[in-house]
Each structure stands twice: as C-alpha cells, then as structure tokens.
C-alpha positions in Angstrom: 209.0 -236.0 -75.6 211.4 -233.7 -77.7 211.2 -234.5 -81.7 214.9 -236.3 -82.7 215.3 -236.1 -86.4 216.3 -239.0 -88.6 219.8 -238.1 -89.0 219.9 -238.1 -84.9 218.7 -241.6 -84.1 221.9 -243.2 -84.4 222.8 -241.5 -81.3 219.6 -243.0 -79.4 220.2 -246.6 -80.1 218.4 -248.2 -77.0 215.9 -245.4 -76.2 212.8 -244.2 -76.8 212.1 -241.7 -79.1 209.6 -239.4 -81.2 209.7 -238.8 -84.4 207.7 -237.0 -87.2 207.5 -236.8 -90.5 205.5 -237.8 -94.2 204.2 -241.1 -94.6 207.5 -241.5 -97.4 206.6 -245.2 -98.3 204.7 -248.4 -96.4 205.9 -252.4 -97.5 203.2 -254.6 -96.3 204.7 -257.8 -96.2 203.3 -261.0 -94.8 204.6 -261.2 -91.1 205.9 -257.6 -90.6 205.1 -254.0 -92.3 207.8 -251.8 -92.8 206.7 -247.8 -92.5 209.4 -245.3 -94.1 209.3 -241.6 -92.7 210.4 -238.7 -94.2 211.9 -235.6 -92.3 213.9 -232.8 -93.1 217.0 -234.5 -92.7 216.3 -238.0 -94.0 214.5 -241.7 -93.7 213.4 -243.5 -90.8 212.5 -246.8 -90.9 209.6 -248.2 -88.7 209.2 -251.6 -88.4 205.5 -252.9 -87.3 204.3 -256.2 -86.0 201.3 -255.6 -83.9 197.9 -256.6 -85.7 196.2 -253.7 -84.7 199.2 -251.1 -85.5 199.6 -252.6 -88.9 195.6 -252.5 -89.4 196.1 -248.7 -88.9 199.2 -248.3 -91.0 197.1 -249.9 -93.7 194.6 -247.2 -93.4 197.6 -244.4 -93.9 198.1 -243.0 -97.6 201.8 -241.5 -98.7 202.4 -237.9 -97.6 200.2 -238.5 -94.7 201.9 -236.3 -91.8 202.6 -238.8 -89.0 204.4 -238.5 -85.2 206.0 -242.1 -84.2 207.3 -242.6 -80.9 209.0 -246.4 -80.4 212.6 -247.7 -79.5 215.6 -246.5 -81.5 216.9 -250.4 -82.5 220.5 -250.9 -84.2 220.3 -252.6 -87.6 222.7 -252.2 -90.4 220.4 -252.8 -93.0 218.1 -249.8 -91.9 218.9 -246.3 -92.8 221.4 -244.7 -90.9 221.9 -248.2 -89.0 218.7 -247.7 -87.2 215.1 -248.6 -86.8 212.3 -248.4 -85.0 210.4 -250.8 -82.9 207.3 -251.4 -80.8 205.9 -248.1 -82.5 203.1 -246.2 -81.6 201.6 -244.1 -84.9 199.6 -241.2 -84.4 198.2 -239.4 -87.7 198.9 -235.6 -87.1 196.4 -234.6 -89.9 193.9 -236.8 -91.8 194.9 -238.6 -94.5 197.0 -237.0 -97.5 195.7 -237.3 -101.3 198.5 -238.5 -103.3 200.5 -236.9 -105.1 200.2 -237.6 -109.1 203.7 -239.6 -108.7 206.0 -241.4 -106.6 207.8 -239.6 -104.0 209.6 -242.9 -102.9 211.2 -243.6 -106.4 215.0 -243.0 -107.0 214.2 -240.4 -109.5 210.8 -238.6 -110.3 209.6 -240.2 -113.5 206.8 -237.7 -114.0 207.8 -234.7 -116.9 209.3 -231.6 -115.7 206.3 -229.5 -116.4 204.1 -232.0 -114.1 206.5 -231.4 -111.4 206.6 -227.7 -112.0 202.4 -228.1 -111.8 202.5 -230.0 -108.8 205.6 -228.0 -107.4 204.9 -228.1 -103.3 204.9 -232.0 -103.6 207.3 -232.6 -106.1 209.9 -230.6 -104.3 209.9 -232.8 -101.6 211.5 -235.8 -103.9 215.1 -235.6 -102.5 216.6 -235.0 -105.5 214.6 -231.9 -106.3 215.2 -230.8 -102.6 218.6 -231.7 -102.9 219.4 -228.8 -105.4 217.4 -226.3 -103.2 220.1 -227.2 -100.5 223.0 -226.8 -102.9 221.6 -223.3 -103.7 221.5 -222.5 -100.1 224.7 -223.3 -99.4 226.0 -221.4 -102.4 224.4 -218.3 -101.5 226.0 -218.8 -97.8 229.1 -219.2 -99.3 228.7 -215.9 -101.6 228.1 -214.1 -98.2 230.9 -215.9 -96.3 233.3 -215.0 -98.9 232.5 -211.3 -99.4 232.1 -210.7 -95.6 235.6 -211.6 -95.7 236.6 -209.3 -97.6 235.2 -206.7 -95.9 232.1 -206.5 -97.6 228.8 -205.2 -97.1 225.2 -206.6 -97.6 223.2 -203.8 -99.1 219.1 -204.5 -99.7 218.1 -202.1 -103.1 214.9 -201.6 -103.9 213.3 -203.6 -106.7 211.1 -200.9 -107.8 213.0 -198.1 -110.1 211.8 -195.4 -112.0 214.3 -196.2 -115.0 215.7 -199.3 -116.9 218.8 -200.7 -116.2 220.3 -201.8 -119.0 218.6 -199.2 -121.1 216.4 -202.1 -123.3 212.9 -202.9 -123.7 213.2 -206.1 -121.7 211.7 -204.6 -118.8 208.5 -205.3 -116.7 206.4 -201.8 -116.8 204.0 -201.0 -113.7 201.7 -198.4 -112.8 203.1 -196.9 -109.4 200.4 -194.3 -108.0 199.9 -192.8 -111.4 203.8 -192.9 -112.6 205.9 -195.5 -114.6 208.0 -197.6 -113.2 209.6 -200.8 -113.8 210.7 -203.9 -112.0 214.1 -203.8 -111.6 216.5 -205.4 -114.0 219.0 -205.8 -112.2 220.9 -203.5 -108.6 223.7 -201.9 -110.8 222.8 -198.5 -109.9 222.4 -198.9 -106.5 225.5 -201.2 -105.9 227.7 -198.5 -107.6 225.9 -195.5 -105.6 226.7 -197.6 -102.7 230.5 -198.1 -103.3 230.5 -194.0 -102.4 229.4 -195.1 -99.1 230.8 -198.5 -98.1 233.4 -199.0 -101.0 232.6 -203.2 -100.9 229.0 -203.5 -101.1 226.8 -206.9 -102.2 223.6 -208.2 -102.7 221.5 -211.3 -102.7 218.1 -210.5 -104.3 215.6 -211.1 -107.2 216.1 -209.4 -110.8 213.3 -209.6 -113.3 214.1 -209.3 -117.4 210.7 -209.6 -119.5 212.8 -212.0 -122.1 211.0 -213.6 -124.4 213.5 -216.6 -124.5 211.8 -220.0 -124.1 214.9 -221.7 -123.4 216.4 -224.2 -120.7 218.9 -221.4 -119.7 216.6 -218.7 -119.2 214.2 -217.3 -116.6 212.4 -214.3 -116.4 212.9 -213.8 -112.7 216.0 -215.1 -111.1 218.4 -214.7 -108.3 221.2 -212.2 -108.8 224.4 -212.5 -106.6 225.9 -209.3 -107.1 228.9 -207.4 -105.9 230.6 -203.8 -106.5 234.0 -202.7 -105.2 235.9 -199.7 -105.4 239.2 -198.2 -105.8 240.6 -200.7 -108.5 242.8 -200.3 -111.2 240.6 -202.1 -113.7 238.9 -204.9 -114.5 241.5 -207.6 -113.3 240.6 -206.6 -109.7 237.5 -207.2 -110.1 238.0 -211.0 -111.6 240.4 -211.8 -109.0 237.7 -210.9 -106.5 235.0 -213.4 -108.3 237.7 -215.7 -108.3 237.8 -215.9 -104.8 234.2 -215.9 -104.5 233.8 -218.8 -106.9 236.0 -220.9 -104.5 234.6 -219.4 -101.7 231.1 -220.7 -102.5 232.5 -224.2 -103.5 234.1 -225.1 -100.5 230.3 -224.0 -98.3 228.8 -226.4 -100.6 231.1 -228.7 -99.9 230.6 -228.3 -96.1 227.2 -227.6 -95.6 225.8 -229.5 -98.8 227.8 -232.5 -98.5 224.8 -235.1 -98.4 222.9 -233.2 -100.9 226.0 -233.7 -103.5 226.0 -236.7 -102.7 222.4 -237.5 -103.6 223.1 -236.1 -106.9 226.1 -237.7 -107.6 228.1 -234.1 -107.9 231.7 -233.7 -107.0 232.2 -229.7 -106.9 235.0 -228.6 -109.3 238.3 -227.1 -108.1 238.7 -223.4 -108.9 242.0 -222.9 -110.5 244.1 -220.6 -108.4 244.7 -218.2 -111.8 241.3 -218.8 -113.8 242.5 -219.2 -117.9 241.5 -215.8 -119.6 241.1 -214.9 -123.1 240.3 -211.7 -125.4 237.3 -211.5 -126.8 239.1 -211.4 -130.0 241.1 -214.7 -129.2 237.8 -216.3 -128.2 236.4 -215.6 -132.0 239.3 -217.6 -133.1 239.4 -220.6 -131.0 235.8 -221.2 -131.3 235.6 -221.0 -134.7 233.7 -217.6 -135.1 233.6 -214.8 -137.8 236.1 -212.3 -136.9 233.3 -209.7 -136.9 231.1 -211.6 -134.8 229.6 -208.7 -131.8 228.8 -211.8 -129.1 229.5 -215.0 -128.4 226.8 -217.6 -129.3 225.7 -220.4 -127.4 228.1 -222.5 -129.7 231.1 -220.7 -129.4 230.5 -220.5 -125.4 230.4 -224.4 -125.4 233.7 -224.8 -127.7 235.5 -222.5 -125.2 234.0 -224.3 -122.5 235.9 -227.8 -124.2 238.9 -225.9 -125.3 239.4 -224.6 -121.5 238.9 -228.0 -120.2 241.0 -229.2 -123.0 244.0 -226.7 -122.8 244.0 -225.8 -118.8 242.0 -228.3 -117.3 239.6 -225.9 -115.8 236.1 -225.9 -115.5 235.7 -222.1 -115.5 237.3 -219.7 -118.2 237.3 -215.7 -118.2 236.5 -214.0 -121.6 237.6 -210.2 -121.4 237.3 -207.4 -123.6 233.8 -207.5 -125.2 233.1 -205.1 -127.6 231.9 -201.9 -126.3 228.9 -202.0 -128.5 227.4 -204.7 -126.6 228.0 -203.7 -123.2 226.2 -201.3 -120.9 226.6 -197.5 -121.4 228.2 -197.5 -117.6 231.1 -199.7 -119.3 234.5 -198.4 -118.8 236.5 -198.9 -122.2 239.8 -200.5 -122.9 242.2 -197.1 -122.6 244.6 -199.0 -125.1 241.9 -200.2 -127.3 238.2 -198.0 -126.7 236.4 -200.3 -129.0 236.8 -202.9 -126.5 235.8 -202.9 -122.9 237.4 -203.4 -119.5 234.4 -206.3 -119.0 234.0 -209.7 -118.6 232.0 -213.2 -119.0 232.9 -215.8 -116.9 232.0 -218.8 -118.6 231.5 -222.2 -116.3 231.7 -225.7 -118.2 230.4 -223.6 -121.8 227.8 -221.6 -120.4 228.0 -217.7 -119.4 227.5 -217.8 -115.6 229.5 -214.4 -114.4 229.1 -210.8 -116.6 231.2 -208.1 -114.9 233.7 -205.5 -115.5 235.0 -202.0 -114.6 232.9 -199.0 -114.7 233.0 -195.5 -115.8 233.5 -193.3 -112.5 233.9 -189.7 -113.9 230.5 -187.6 -114.4 231.5 -186.3 -117.6 232.0 -189.4 -119.0 228.5 -190.9 -118.5 227.1 -187.5 -120.1 229.3 -188.3 -123.0 228.5 -192.4 -122.8 224.7 -191.1 -123.0 225.2 -189.0 -125.8 227.5 -191.1 -128.0 224.4 -193.6 -127.8 221.8 -191.2 -128.4 219.7 -191.7 -124.8 218.3 -188.7 -122.7 219.9 -187.9 -119.2 217.0 -187.4 -117.5 215.5 -190.7 -116.7 219.4 -191.4 -114.9 219.6 -188.0 -113.1 219.3 -189.4 -109.9 221.9 -191.7 -110.3 224.3 -189.6 -112.2 224.2 -187.0 -109.8 226.6 -188.8 -107.2 229.3 -189.0 -109.8 229.7 -185.4 -109.2 230.2 -185.7 -105.6 233.4 -187.8 -106.4 233.1 -191.8 -106.8 236.3 -194.0 -106.9 237.5 -196.0 -109.9 234.9 -198.9 -109.3 233.7 -202.4 -111.0 231.6 -205.6 -110.3 230.0 -208.5 -110.9 226.7 -210.8 -111.1 226.1 -214.5 -110.9 222.6 -215.9 -111.6 222.4 -218.8 -108.8 220.2 -220.9 -110.6 222.6 -220.8 -113.8 225.2 -221.7 -111.4 223.5 -224.4 -109.5 222.3 -226.0 -112.4 225.4 -226.1 -114.3 227.5 -227.5 -110.9 224.6 -230.2 -110.6 224.3 -231.4 -114.2 220.6 -230.1 -114.7 219.1 -229.9 -118.1 216.9 -227.5 -117.5 217.4 -224.6 -115.2 213.9 -224.9 -113.4 215.1 -228.2 -112.6 216.9 -226.4 -110.0 214.3 -223.2 -109.3 211.6 -224.2 -106.7 208.9 -221.4 -108.1 210.3 -220.9 -111.7 208.7 -217.9 -113.7 209.0 -217.6 -117.3 207.2 -216.6 -120.5 204.5 -219.2 -120.0 204.7 -219.8 -115.9 202.9 -217.4 -113.5 201.9 -220.4 -110.9 202.2 -221.8 -108.6 
C-alpha cells in the first residue's frame, strides 16, 4: 500500500491508508489513547482503543519512527478534519531517545544555544522547519525571477587565490602548498561571466572571517548573487533587484503559505518603485554627523522607520556611498567622484543587499588599484578579461539568512539557519 502523507488524508476518508512518521505526542486517557504522528507535511491523529495496541503505544517514546495502517475517518476536531481509527502501529526502528526539549509544544522553550547544540532534532519543530521552508521558497523565487529576465545560473569556485574584497577577513588555507582562501563572494567570477552570458546569477555559500559576534552576522552564509551587462548605471541594477525581491516574496507566498501561517507572518509588499535617498541625505535623516563615512546599525534602523513613516515602505535604497567605503571595482559617480554608483537596500531598517555599477575598463582598474596602493599581481587573472572588452555592468548580492530572519521577525539570524557557522560554532 502506498504511503499517504498527512495533508493527503482528507482525500482518503473511508479508505484504508498507510502513514509513516515520528511519534509527535501520545495522550493516554482512561478509555482511549491518541497517537499524533508527524511527517514532512504535518500531523495525523491516530485513535487507539484496543487494549493490546494501547499497551504497545505505551512503550513508544516520542520521536520513535512508526508506520500506521488504519481507516481514515472524518472528524472535524482532528488535524485536517481526519483521524485514523482501528490502527495497526508498527515501529520502524528502536525506541528513540527523547531530545532535551518537547517538540510537541507550540514553541521551543529551550535556549537558542541548546537548540543549536541539538540542531538535528530541534529543526524538526514546526517553527524551526517553517523558517527553512520559507528559505527554500525564497531561493526558488530568486531563480524564477531571474530566469524570467534571461539570466543564466552559474557555479563558481569557492577556493580562490586572492581575497575578493581586498581585506583581511578571509579564511586562509593550504592549497597543495600554495596559499588560498575561501571565497568571500563570487564577485570576480560573476563579473567575468557577464562577458559570456551578459546576465548571470548564483546561489552559493560565502565565507567571511568576521570577528563579529552579533545576532546578524555569520561566518558562512548563503549569498544570492546577480550580475548584468549593458547597463546605463546602478539604477538599472536597482530596478532588477526590485523585481527580484517581488518575485521572491510572491513565490514564498505560493510555496510556503503554511510555513508563513505557522510563524504568523504576512509578507510585505514591494513598492513598484522603492524609495531611494542619497547617502548624504540619509545621514541627515538618521541624525548622523555629516562626515560619517558609513551607516551604523542605529542609523539603518532610523532610516527604516523613516521609510515606513514617510513612504509606507519596508524597503529603502541608500545610494551614493563614499568611494572610500566601497571595493576597488566600484564605479564612481561621474558627477561626484568621491561618491559611488553603488547602493545598499535596507529591509525594515537592516542592510540586506549591497550592489552597484562596476568598473568595466582595464585602465580604470589599474588606476583604482594604484590609488589604493594595492598590487596588480593578485588580480591578473581577473583583470585580464577587461583587456578583451567588457560591457558596462553591475550587480547585487542578497544575504539569504538575513532576508529570512527579517521577513519572519527572528531576533537572531541563527534561528533561521540550519547549522550556523560563526565565531564560536563549528558543530554540529
């Protein structure tokens, strides 16, 4: 008999079905016992009245994997309006050792460190798995949106010979006796692939050896990158990003509706035109000193509140960051060379996306590296492509875990990450 998932039970009322999953909870009453079985789709309620079956049920522990063959019977008070009667329960393994927290409770009461230490079982809780389902739907939406704009998905190396951002926050490793690094981003490669496909994207891990120990930083996270050629300037990139975000949230609503409901989340609307302010104006709005070179988290929060108050938008573009705070490959604003044709996108007062227009002329790269006192040699393989003709181009990168955390209102990015890697955590 083919296995039936819990959400398929309403279509099988009056028939004999076979379900399988984990013992979510047992309720042993005087005249009847209830077995709640959890599978990937949800919960199913099994009614046990036979004394022998009840005796067997009493020996089962929570999280034991079982198979149940029974009759699907309508009951409006049961999950999905169906309960399973006259069951035969068969364990599919030995009795499980219960985890150090109750997975059947509406919320996990264990501390976040305890949950992370026991991630393989903590992630079974509906609230934890719901965030991961939303994450999966967001990635699907990213792909759907960019595929519709004729982008090509690429896959680039995660071990590189030089650091992408020219900084010290890289993980060094030994590559057959030569120095190498875990990639901070696919930036160089996605630019090079614009010279092949014109429009490319990638979903993959990136690594930052950040010493930050905050609720918004991870040492490894998933980056959703896109790069497109033949642009006029960074505003073309911003338009594609706007459409991408709208597409991601649309697919999240379509594919992860139950997960959103579990967490009580209503996705925000992406405005047809996301409001934008120049960096200099953003400093004034946030009440920051006019000579501030970057936005602090408090400034971002103030800007998020302003965008919601003045524009009714959960999103805000901040454009024209100082060139001194942008990577060497960033294109300056032709009218104000001290500022960049770059941007950040804030989502509910938190930086979510960094992007902008890139340099595309070989001579400009040589000049940019010289101005920063950086050698050319580490970047020769990257720079060589610009000698052979590259179009004006730009792109962006979205931090997936940060996007999901902000969407669901998680206080800590680790709440929406299956197996986080940070300053202190390398297992499980």
